[in-house]
C-alpha positions, 0 to 999 in steps of 0.5 A: 028202277028209279034213278034220281036226276043227274042235273048237277052233273049235267049242269057242270058238264054243260058249263065246262063244254060251253066254256071250252067251245067259246074259248073261255076259261073254266073256273070252279064257279063256272064248272058248278062248285056245288057238291059232287054228283051222286055216283052209282054202285052195283048191289053186288059191290057193296060190303057184306055189312051193307047187305045186312043193313039193307036186310034189316031195313027191309025187315023193319029192324031191329037196328043196332044203333038208336040213331038208325032210322032217323031223318037224314038232313042232307045238309051236305046237299049232295043228294037230290033236294027233297023235303025234310023227312024224305031221307032216313039213315042207317048204320053200316057196321064197320068191323073193328070200329068201337063207334058207328063208323063212317059207313051208312045207307040213306034211303029215300021214300021211293022204292029201292032208293038207297044210297051208300056212303063209306065216308060219312056223307062226303060222297054217295052212290045210288045202289043199283039193285039190278046188278 
């Protein structure tokens, strides 16, 4: 399985460690105030609706919303930087919601490069299909 680079996480950690070792202070700028790094989540820990969405993606649809399958712009800059059109987004149904809700699967072009967000792009977890 391919995991995206964790440069943002390592860069911030290196800045903090460097500042602490030389007795400096750590500021938001020093610590890399860039968007949070991508986390990881086991496939088995996803809500059942996310499994339904992944199954639909695998089958090529049909999808419940016309926005499903559209290009995800990564405006938040949390996912690894890629060219426009690399990422696509799909709705994860939220029970009881009258709208699309906040949950999504965002796919990359790489095989099984699936990201889950439960908070409408404020954070992402890379889905580990091996657990």
